[in-house]
Every structure is written in C-alpha cells, then in structure tokens.
C-alpha positions in Angstrom: -9.6 -10.9 9.1 -9.6 -12.3 12.7 -7.1 -11.0 15.4 -5.1 -14.2 15.2 -4.7 -14.1 11.6 -3.8 -10.4 11.6 -1.1 -11.2 14.2 0.3 -13.9 12.0 0.2 -11.6 8.9 2.2 -9.0 10.8 4.8 -11.7 11.5 5.5 -12.4 7.8 5.0 -8.7 6.6 5.3 -5.2 7.9 1.6 -4.5 8.2 1.4 -0.8 7.1 3.5 -1.2 3.9 1.7 -4.3 2.8 -1.7 -2.8 3.5 -0.8 0.2 1.4 0.0 -1.9 -1.6 -3.1 -3.9 -1.0 -5.2 -0.7 -0.7 -3.9 0.7 -3.9 -4.5 -2.7 -5.6 -8.1 -2.9 -4.4 -9.1 0.9 -4.6 -11.8 1.9 -6.9 -10.8 5.6 -6.7 -7.8 7.6 -7.2 -5.5 7.4 -4.1 -3.2 10.1 -2.7 -0.7 10.0 0.1 -3.0 11.9 2.5 -6.0 9.5 1.8 -3.8 6.5 2.0 -2.6 7.7 5.4 -6.2 7.7 6.8 -7.1 4.4 5.4 -3.9 2.7 6.6 -4.0 4.7 10.0 -0.5 6.2 9.7 1.0 9.6 9.8 1.2 11.5 6.5 5.0 11.9 6.8 5.6 8.0 7.6 3.3 7.4 4.5 5.4 9.6 2.2 8.8 7.9 3.5 7.4 4.6 2.7 5.9 5.6 -0.7 9.4 7.0 -1.6 11.0 3.7 -0.7 8.3 1.9 -2.7 8.9 4.3 -5.7 12.8 3.6 -5.6 11.9 -0.1 -5.8 9.7 0.4 -8.7 6.5 -0.6 -6.9 4.5 2.6 -7.3 4.7 5.7 -9.4 3.3 9.2 -8.8 1.3 10.8 -11.6 1.0 14.6 -11.1 -2.6 16.0 -11.5 -2.4 19.7 -11.0 -1.1 20.2 -7.4 -1.8 16.6 -6.4 0.1 13.4 -6.9 -1.9 10.3 -7.7 -0.5 7.0 -6.6 -0.4 4.2 -9.1 0.9 0.7 -8.9 3.6 -0.3 -11.5 3.3 -3.8 -13.0 5.8 -5.1 -10.4 3.9 -3.4 -7.6 0.6 -4.9 -8.9 2.3 -8.4 -8.8 3.5 -7.9 -5.2 0.3 -6.5 -4.0 -1.5 -9.5 -5.6 0.8 -11.9 -3.9 0.5 -10.1 -0.5 -3.3 -10.1 -0.9 -3.3 -13.7 -1.7 -1.4 -14.5 1.5 -3.5 -12.3 3.6 -6.7 -14.0 2.8 -5.2 -17.5 3.0 -4.3 -16.8 6.6 
C-alpha cells in the first residue's frame, strides 16, 4: 500500500483497530494480544483496550488456552474484517 493510499485509508478508518481485524482475518497462526501489538505497532495496553471494545461489539472472542487467550474473529468480525480488507485493497 502506497503512502497516499495509506493516508486515505486512515481518513475512513482508524488505522490500528482496522488493521487488527485484517491481521486476525489473514493470520495463518494463532494470535494473542501481545503478538498483535507487535504486528500493528501498538502498545499492549492500547491493544487490550481496543480488543475489549471489539469483544463488546461481538467482533472477536477470547479462547483461553492454558494461561494464554487466543484471539478469534466472530462471524460478524470476519464479515467486517473482509469488508475493511476489500476497501483497503481497492484504495
């Protein structure tokens, strides 16, 4: 994505939350809040705050595996992420 396209994408969407959903959609491996924070270049505490809001909106769910919480998109979250990804690639 070019600089100009990235800027226009940021006009329509808050970049970090949008990229969190797209990352979860396109990820080939299990994702945790800490790994997502590194990928999206955000602090862990900010990621957790956004993830909690996404959970309240039924976009993601947490699945506990031992001491870790694996992030999963819900059906609604998957639909939203696909739509965001489609817009992102169109720009």
